[in-house]
Backbone bond lengths (Angstrom), bond angles and torsions (degrees), N, CA, C in turn:
res aa  C-N    CA-C-N  psi(-1)  N-CA   C-N-CA  omega(-1)  CA-C   N-CA-C  phi
1 M - - - 1.444 - - 1.515 114.68 -
2 T 1.266 119.48 150.96 1.401 120.21 179.40 1.541 112.75 -72.13
3 E 1.312 115.87 170.93 1.471 118.56 172.46 1.559 107.16 -63.91
4 P 1.298 116.40 149.74 1.460 122.46 -172.50 1.516 114.42 -47.83
5 N 1.293 122.61 -36.28 1.456 121.66 -173.95 1.530 111.89 -94.13
6 D 1.288 117.96 -0.07 1.494 120.98 177.36 1.516 109.40 -98.77
7 M 1.390 114.07 146.04 1.450 117.57 175.42 1.523 111.32 -85.56
8 P 1.311 113.66 137.50 1.450 118.05 -173.68 1.551 113.80 -78.56
9 G 1.249 117.83 149.63 1.522 125.01 179.02 1.577 107.12 -93.12
10 P 1.356 116.05 -177.79 1.432 121.18 -179.28 1.478 116.53 -56.95
11 E 1.342 117.86 -39.54 1.503 118.92 -175.58 1.540 107.89 -68.85
12 E 1.371 115.19 -44.14 1.436 119.33 -175.43 1.542 108.51 -69.09
13 I 1.326 119.74 -40.19 1.484 119.38 175.54 1.548 110.20 -63.57
14 G 1.294 118.35 -39.73 1.484 121.14 -179.25 1.419 110.12 -58.97
15 S 1.355 121.18 -36.12 1.467 126.01 -178.02 1.435 111.98 -67.18
16 L 1.287 116.54 -28.14 1.468 124.15 -176.96 1.562 112.88 -69.26
17 F 1.338 113.28 -24.05 1.445 119.73 -177.90 1.527 114.41 -117.95
18 T 1.252 115.62 15.67 1.475 121.93 -175.55 1.626 106.51 -103.96
19 G 1.281 114.66 123.06 1.449 119.45 -179.21 1.515 111.10 -78.08
20 A 1.367 113.80 175.63 1.474 119.46 -179.78 1.481 112.31 -65.30
21 D 1.305 116.98 -20.88 1.500 121.32 177.80 1.487 112.64 -89.97
22 G 1.287 119.82 3.92 1.424 125.25 175.79 1.507 115.77 87.85
23 T 1.353 119.39 2.07 1.441 123.77 -179.01 1.539 107.17 -84.57
24 Y 1.378 111.99 146.96 1.440 118.65 176.48 1.548 110.41 -100.94
25 L 1.335 116.94 135.97 1.461 119.89 176.91 1.495 107.22 -152.46
26 C 1.307 115.55 122.22 1.499 125.69 173.25 1.439 107.48 -128.01
27 A 1.282 116.96 103.55 1.493 124.78 177.84 1.536 112.56 -121.87
28 R 1.300 115.01 134.80 1.418 118.70 176.65 1.540 108.86 -112.34
29 W 1.364 116.79 172.74 1.446 121.59 176.58 1.491 113.15 -61.97
30 G 1.290 119.30 134.07 1.462 122.76 176.63 1.453 112.64 -103.04
31 R 1.289 119.27 2.46 1.433 123.52 179.36 1.488 109.07 -149.27
32 P 1.379 117.62 167.19 1.473 117.39 -179.61 1.523 113.34 -62.18
33 I 1.321 116.00 146.10 1.400 120.48 -175.82 1.555 108.22 -86.87
34 V 1.335 118.48 131.45 1.482 123.40 179.74 1.535 105.57 -127.17
35 P 1.334 116.42 101.13 1.463 118.89 -177.10 1.547 112.77 -89.23
36 I 1.340 114.89 150.16 1.422 123.33 166.83 1.489 108.79 -140.24
37 V 1.325 118.10 135.45 1.475 122.79 -172.94 1.544 108.99 -120.11
38 F 1.354 116.46 135.45 1.392 121.71 177.66 1.549 112.66 -118.93
39 G 1.276 117.68 146.38 1.461 122.82 169.14 1.532 110.19 88.99
40 V 1.354 122.85 22.63 1.415 124.85 177.30 1.528 112.42 -130.97
41 D 1.324 116.85 162.21 1.398 118.49 178.89 1.573 109.47 -87.09
42 A 1.263 120.49 174.17 1.440 125.14 -171.44 1.546 111.98 -61.29
43 A 1.249 116.94 -37.54 1.516 122.18 179.72 1.539 107.63 -65.43
44 T 1.315 118.00 -50.24 1.489 121.56 -177.30 1.511 106.76 -68.31
45 L 1.247 120.63 -35.37 1.492 121.38 173.87 1.509 113.91 -54.14
46 T 1.344 113.04 -44.12 1.421 117.89 -178.89 1.521 110.83 -67.61
47 T 1.343 117.11 -38.01 1.450 123.09 178.76 1.516 110.53 -64.18
48 V 1.389 118.45 -45.46 1.381 119.92 178.63 1.511 116.34 -60.42
49 K 1.316 111.81 -49.20 1.460 118.40 -178.88 1.506 111.54 -65.13
50 G 1.346 115.90 -32.85 1.489 119.94 179.68 1.550 108.53 -67.95
51 A 1.303 118.51 -39.89 1.460 122.99 -179.17 1.575 108.40 -67.28
52 I 1.345 118.21 -44.39 1.417 121.27 177.20 1.541 110.14 -58.37
53 E 1.346 115.16 -45.59 1.442 116.76 -178.63 1.521 113.41 -65.21
54 A 1.343 116.35 -38.24 1.429 122.37 175.81 1.476 117.53 -59.56
55 V 1.330 114.95 -40.28 1.413 122.41 178.04 1.550 111.80 -72.80
56 A 1.360 113.85 -40.71 1.490 120.72 179.36 1.535 106.97 -62.50
57 V 1.315 119.91 -41.15 1.489 121.24 -179.82 1.470 110.17 -67.62
58 M 1.309 116.77 -44.58 1.480 119.97 174.67 1.512 113.92 -53.69
59 A 1.315 116.38 -43.17 1.512 122.91 -177.64 1.522 109.82 -72.11
60 G 1.394 117.12 -32.89 1.441 120.04 -168.37 1.486 113.14 91.40
61 A 1.435 114.38 16.89 1.456 120.63 178.03 1.562 104.79 -81.90
62 R 1.302 113.94 163.68 1.495 119.54 176.24 1.449 111.25 -103.45
63 M 1.354 114.90 154.22 1.461 121.55 172.80 1.577 108.10 -125.77
64 A 1.335 116.62 160.41 1.445 122.44 179.60 1.497 109.22 -148.28
65 E 1.330 115.49 174.74 1.449 118.99 -178.70 1.554 108.47 -89.23
66 T 1.325 117.85 -22.55 1.484 122.03 178.92 1.424 113.13 -154.53
67 D 1.359 117.45 153.23 1.422 124.01 174.50 1.514 107.23 -101.42
68 M 1.285 120.59 121.63 1.450 122.55 -173.29 1.513 110.47 -63.01
69 E 1.266 118.62 -22.71 1.500 116.66 179.96 1.438 116.05 -90.15
70 I 1.366 117.86 -44.68 1.411 123.05 -175.14 1.560 116.29 -125.11
71 G 1.319 116.99 9.82 1.449 120.41 177.67 1.603 110.37 78.98
72 A 1.303 118.45 -90.08 1.403 123.00 172.44 1.555 109.83 -104.79
73 N 1.358 114.81 135.53 1.476 115.36 -177.72 1.581 111.30 -114.62
74 L 1.314 117.49 -1.99 1.465 120.99 171.97 1.539 107.94 -126.04
75 M 1.349 109.39 105.31 1.488 114.36 -175.31 1.533 108.00 -110.38
76 V 1.317 115.05 125.24 1.445 124.92 -173.54 1.544 107.02 -114.31
77 F 1.350 119.38 126.23 1.429 123.90 -179.30 1.492 109.61 -121.80
78 F 1.329 116.84 123.18 1.476 122.25 171.13 1.571 108.33 -107.38
79 F 1.372 114.82 137.89 1.474 114.91 -175.39 1.529 106.36 -159.41
80 R 1.337 117.61 -178.48 1.467 124.10 -177.78 1.549 112.45 -107.70
81 D 1.295 113.29 -31.87 1.473 120.12 -175.12 1.478 111.37 -136.37
82 W 1.320 119.20 134.10 1.470 121.72 -179.37 1.509 112.24 -55.53
83 Q 1.375 116.95 -33.41 1.457 120.52 -179.33 1.434 114.82 -59.76
84 E 1.366 118.61 -21.71 1.466 124.82 179.72 1.474 110.24 -62.67
85 L 1.291 120.63 -29.20 1.470 124.17 -179.69 1.532 109.02 -64.56
86 L 1.280 120.85 -32.19 1.415 118.59 -178.88 1.554 113.86 -68.13
87 E 1.315 113.14 -12.59 1.468 117.38 179.12 1.520 112.48 -97.21
88 V 1.282 119.72 -5.74 1.453 123.20 179.43 1.575 110.56 -72.85
89 P 1.343 118.69 118.80 1.441 118.37 -177.27 1.502 113.53 -55.04
90 N 1.255 113.62 134.47 1.544 124.04 175.03 1.474 117.01 63.88
91 L 1.351 116.85 2.44 1.444 117.31 179.79 1.524 111.43 -61.87
92 D 1.378 115.44 -33.03 1.501 116.91 179.20 1.504 113.24 -64.88
93 Q 1.347 115.58 -17.14 1.515 118.38 178.24 1.508 109.66 -83.46
94 M 1.318 116.65 -18.91 1.504 121.40 -176.16 1.527 108.29 -97.62
95 I 1.281 121.12 -34.21 1.459 128.89 -178.31 1.511 109.76 -105.31
96 D 1.288 117.74 107.69 1.508 119.30 176.61 1.545 111.10 -61.61
97 G 1.358 113.59 134.90 1.436 118.79 178.98 1.482 115.13 57.85
98 L 1.355 118.85 42.36 1.447 124.67 -172.19 1.534 109.70 -54.67
99 Q 1.330 119.45 -45.11 1.418 120.27 -176.92 1.519 112.09 -58.48
100 D 1.284 115.06 -46.38 1.498 121.13 -177.59 1.563 106.63 -64.79
101 V 1.307 119.13 -43.53 1.426 121.68 179.94 1.488 112.84 -60.32
102 V 1.334 116.82 -42.31 1.501 123.26 -179.79 1.521 107.18 -66.14
103 A 1.387 117.17 -43.82 1.464 118.12 -178.70 1.506 111.05 -61.63
104 R 1.308 115.53 -43.95 1.517 118.21 -179.30 1.528 113.26 -64.67
105 L 1.293 115.80 -39.61 1.415 119.75 -176.76 1.523 110.87 -73.85
106 D 1.375 115.75 -37.68 1.474 122.85 174.49 1.543 108.99 -57.94
107 D 1.275 114.98 -52.97 1.507 120.71 -177.00 1.493 112.98 -59.37
108 A 1.325 114.83 -34.40 1.496 120.01 179.88 1.522 113.98 -83.04
109 G 1.378 116.07 -7.11 1.401 118.31 -176.91 1.571 114.30 63.98
110 A 1.341 114.17 31.19 1.410 121.78 -177.99 1.535 112.57 -65.27
111 R 1.371 116.73 145.17 1.394 118.90 173.17 1.546 114.26 -101.76
112 Q 1.341 116.92 -23.67 1.424 119.95 -178.33 1.531 110.00 -137.02
113 Y 1.306 113.82 158.32 1.448 122.89 177.09 1.548 110.39 -158.54
114 R 1.255 115.83 134.95 1.503 119.48 177.04 1.576 107.72 -129.38
115 T 1.359 113.84 148.61 1.423 117.90 169.84 1.539 105.89 -146.93
116 F 1.334 110.15 145.10 1.529 116.67 -175.39 1.485 111.36 -112.23
117 R 1.282 116.82 160.64 1.476 120.67 169.87 1.512 102.97 -127.26
118 F 1.311 116.66 148.26 1.446 123.74 -171.94 1.597 111.33 -124.53
119 D 1.321 112.14 152.30 1.549 114.83 178.08 1.491 105.54 -87.41
120 T 1.343 115.32 -175.18 1.479 121.26 -174.10 1.488 115.63 -63.82
121 E 1.337 113.89 -21.24 1.498 119.93 178.97 1.531 111.10 -90.88
122 G 1.331 116.83 -13.43 1.464 119.10 -177.66 1.480 115.80 104.26
123 A 1.287 121.38 -4.31 1.459 126.12 177.40 1.475 111.72 -74.74
124 I 1.284 120.14 153.81 1.513 122.36 -178.77 1.514 107.58 -66.58
125 R 1.304 116.53 129.95 1.444 124.84 174.65 1.516 110.52 -109.88
126 A 1.365 119.64 -29.73 1.397 122.32 -177.77 1.610 110.24 -156.89
127 C 1.296 115.71 155.57 1.411 117.91 179.13 1.498 108.06 -148.43
128 F 1.415 115.29 135.84 1.478 123.52 177.36 1.483 108.18 -113.29
129 C 1.356 118.02 119.91 1.419 124.07 178.69 1.534 108.95 -113.77
130 F 1.369 114.00 131.51 1.425 121.12 177.88 1.537 113.48 -123.15
131 I 1.297 115.26 125.58 1.483 118.65 -179.08 1.470 110.50 -126.66
132 R 1.327 116.93 116.93 1.441 123.37 179.41 1.502 109.23 -93.49
133 M 1.328 114.39 109.82 1.460 118.62 178.73 1.479 112.41 -73.60
134 D 1.344 119.87 132.54 1.455 125.04 177.11 1.536 105.96 -132.43
135 P 1.346 119.82 174.66 1.433 122.49 -177.57 1.523 111.81 -53.64
136 A 1.299 120.10 -35.39 1.509 122.89 -177.49 1.547 106.95 -68.25
137 L 1.333 118.46 -48.23 1.474 120.93 -178.14 1.498 109.85 -67.54
138 D 1.375 118.57 -29.80 1.407 120.95 179.38 1.568 110.03 -58.28
139 E 1.308 117.08 -24.62 1.492 118.97 -177.89 1.482 110.37 -89.69
140 V 1.304 121.29 -4.72 1.499 123.78 179.91 1.438 107.38 -89.41
141 P 1.390 119.73 134.10 1.463 120.64 176.55 1.515 113.04 -59.64
142 A 1.381 114.37 144.74 1.429 121.00 -176.45 1.452 110.47 -59.71
143 D 1.420 120.74 -34.76 1.450 118.59 -178.67 1.559 114.17 -71.30
144 T 1.288 114.55 -23.32 1.485 118.63 178.54 1.593 107.52 -77.08
145 I 1.260 117.69 -40.00 1.492 120.40 -179.93 1.532 106.96 -67.26
146 A 1.317 115.85 -44.67 1.497 119.87 -179.60 1.531 111.98 -61.02
147 L 1.318 115.15 -46.85 1.500 116.06 -177.29 1.501 111.92 -68.04
148 N 1.336 118.37 -38.53 1.444 123.26 175.63 1.541 110.64 -57.33
149 L 1.338 114.91 -45.67 1.466 122.20 176.73 1.547 110.29 -58.52
150 A 1.327 115.54 -46.47 1.497 118.72 -174.67 1.543 109.81 -65.54
151 V 1.321 117.42 -35.07 1.504 117.73 -178.66 1.542 107.63 -72.25
152 Q 1.365 115.84 -36.37 1.450 118.30 -177.48 1.482 114.54 -67.17
153 M 1.382 116.12 -27.40 1.481 119.79 -176.14 1.501 116.35 -91.92
154 I 1.395 114.52 -7.97 1.444 118.93 -170.69 1.498 113.14 -80.64
155 L 1.389 116.00 -24.67 1.486 124.28 176.36 1.550 109.51 -142.83
156 T 1.320 113.19 167.06 1.431 115.02 179.57 1.529 109.99 -94.33
157 W 1.339 113.82 80.73 1.484 119.03 177.09 1.502 113.37 -64.11
158 G 1.308 117.79 155.43 1.433 119.51 171.08 1.527 113.19 -72.53
159 E 1.320 116.15 160.72 1.504 119.13 -176.72 1.524 113.68 -53.60
160 N 1.332 115.70 -39.45 1.496 118.35 -176.94 1.573 116.46 -103.44
161 A 1.426 109.73 23.94 1.481 112.49 -174.63 1.482 113.01 -59.18
162 F 1.336 116.91 -36.30 1.505 117.61 -176.08 1.534 108.90 -116.83
163 A 1.275 118.78 34.18 1.492 121.73 -179.40 1.522 108.75 -68.48
164 A 1.344 117.27 -43.51 1.511 120.87 -176.61 1.597 111.29 -82.20
165 H 1.329 115.89 -36.99 1.477 121.23 179.04 1.436 114.00 -135.29
166 A 1.230 122.13 130.68 1.460 125.57 176.91 1.576 107.06 -65.70
167 P 1.349 113.53 150.42 1.484 114.55 -179.77 1.508 117.16 -70.93
168 L 1.343 116.51 -8.61 1.484 121.99 -176.45 1.503 108.69 -110.34
169 A 1.344 111.38 162.02 1.415 121.69 177.04 1.580 107.40 -139.11
170 Q 1.296 117.23 173.71 1.478 120.86 176.56 1.520 111.20 -110.56
171 A 1.347 116.51 130.34 1.458 121.71 178.43 1.505 105.85 -131.95
172 R 1.360 115.22 108.87 1.509 120.12 178.96 1.537 109.64 60.37
173 G 1.312 116.34 36.36 1.404 118.24 174.36 1.489 113.97 88.26
174 L 1.321 119.30 -4.04 1.461 120.95 -176.27 1.580 108.05 -114.59
175 A 1.337 111.95 151.88 1.432 119.02 177.27 1.548 112.17 -75.85
176 V 1.229 119.76 132.90 1.466 124.45 178.71 1.535 109.93 -138.52
177 V 1.338 115.40 156.58 1.420 119.09 177.54 1.530 109.11 -76.32
178 R 1.327 117.87 129.02 1.500 122.40 -178.95 1.560 107.22 -53.56
179 P 1.323 116.60 139.34 1.478 120.29 -178.44 1.533 114.29 -56.81
180 D 1.369 117.33 -35.42 1.408 117.76 178.05 1.511 115.88 -71.34
181 V 1.302 114.36 -35.59 1.512 120.68 174.36 1.490 110.81 -68.11
182 A 1.344 116.76 -40.59 1.482 120.66 179.10 1.514 109.39 -62.55
183 A 1.390 118.21 -39.08 1.433 120.67 -177.37 1.523 110.49 -66.80
184 V 1.338 116.74 -39.88 1.458 119.85 176.32 1.500 112.41 -61.78
185 I 1.315 116.89 -43.80 1.481 121.44 177.24 1.509 110.89 -61.45
186 R 1.228 119.79 -48.48 1.494 122.87 176.48 1.540 110.68 -56.73
187 A 1.241 114.23 -44.25 1.492 120.14 -175.80 1.558 108.25 -68.06
188 A 1.255 118.43 -38.91 1.528 120.03 178.94 1.498 111.70 -67.05
189 Y 1.326 116.71 -23.61 1.431 116.48 179.57 1.527 113.87 -100.34
190 D 1.346 116.13 16.25 1.439 119.67 172.75 1.451 109.90 -63.67
191 P 1.336 121.09 127.34 1.436 124.16 -174.87 1.568 113.17 -62.37
192 V 1.325 112.75 -16.97 1.535 114.94 178.86 1.492 110.52 -74.55
193 L 1.359 117.18 -29.74 1.470 119.90 179.88 1.519 112.83 -84.42
194 P 1.348 117.72 154.33 1.485 119.77 -179.43 1.543 111.87 -67.19
195 A 1.277 115.62 157.86 1.542 120.82 178.68 1.520 107.70 -70.04
196 V 1.276 122.86 -24.26 1.437 127.61 -178.80 1.533 109.02 -143.21
197 A 1.352 113.44 139.79 1.428 120.40 178.95 1.542 105.51 -143.76
198 R 1.330 112.03 135.77 1.455 121.18 179.03 1.558 114.26 -118.20
199 D 1.298 113.24 -2.74 1.540 120.48 -178.50 1.561 107.04 -98.81
200 P 1.354 117.47 125.85 1.459 119.84 -177.01 1.549 113.25 -57.12
201 S 1.361 117.81 -19.35 1.425 118.52 179.27 1.555 113.01 -67.26
202 H 1.300 114.83 -13.34 1.484 121.54 172.31 1.559 110.61 -54.64
203 A 1.321 115.05 -37.79 1.444 118.88 -179.58 1.515 113.83 -61.51
204 L 1.382 118.08 -27.34 1.423 118.36 172.69 1.506 116.07 -65.70
205 R 1.386 115.00 -35.25 1.376 120.93 175.45 1.536 111.73 -66.48
206 L 1.305 114.81 -44.93 1.408 117.12 -179.71 1.589 114.58 -65.20
207 A 1.370 109.56 -34.96 1.521 111.99 175.39 1.522 111.77 -63.75
208 A 1.324 115.06 -42.37 1.485 120.86 179.35 1.545 109.23 -54.46
209 R 1.297 117.48 -44.88 1.520 121.64 -178.42 1.499 110.17 -72.51
210 V 1.283 119.54 -36.44 1.413 121.40 176.41 1.550 109.84 -64.27
211 A 1.294 116.97 -41.27 1.460 120.06 179.89 1.528 110.38 -67.45
212 A 1.338 117.66 -38.03 1.449 119.64 179.00 1.516 108.38 -65.40
213 M 1.338 118.98 -36.45 1.523 118.40 178.96 1.491 109.35 -62.58
214 G 1.341 117.14 -41.02 1.488 119.43 179.35 1.435 114.09 -65.12
215 E 1.415 119.35 -24.39 1.475 119.18 -178.99 1.574 110.35 -90.51
216 A 1.335 114.25 -13.13 1.437 117.08 -176.12 1.494 113.34 -68.62
């Protein structure tokens, strides 16, 4: 990925949506986002929902009070131990192979995990986000954790999309979405582009829109 203040080109954008297996996938939400957050106090709940709304507005995505099909379609879980997820009622019906997933994440000492569900056309219809709070994350401001989460759920980024640079930056002491990342998000939500793309040439179209934003 480029330096935070530079706009990325096709190759760099392509890497953002390329998985570990080499496949390209860029999917956006195909319906209004309806978040529900578990495991936080009222103040943190407001912070998380505020970050999700801010990123949705930036993208041009819609939000709603309820999803007519499944109620809430963005479920965010904060917890201390991966094993806690095994005690959440009906979660095993929403996450395939939940016990195996928990065992794998626990063994790896993972802090975060996301999984998406897609509609018949391939657009995002639901997302489950899991954040295991540990002493290190306890030191991170809630608004930073929330904004990072919001960026990660707005598109289907590749596993290593932000390995070199985090998607956030600091501006006057506050966490903000990096300009280059924000530009890619807005480009991906351009109504002219498809809601889902699996051909790497899609990155060329994203790059063209990112460049156009920089010239505007």
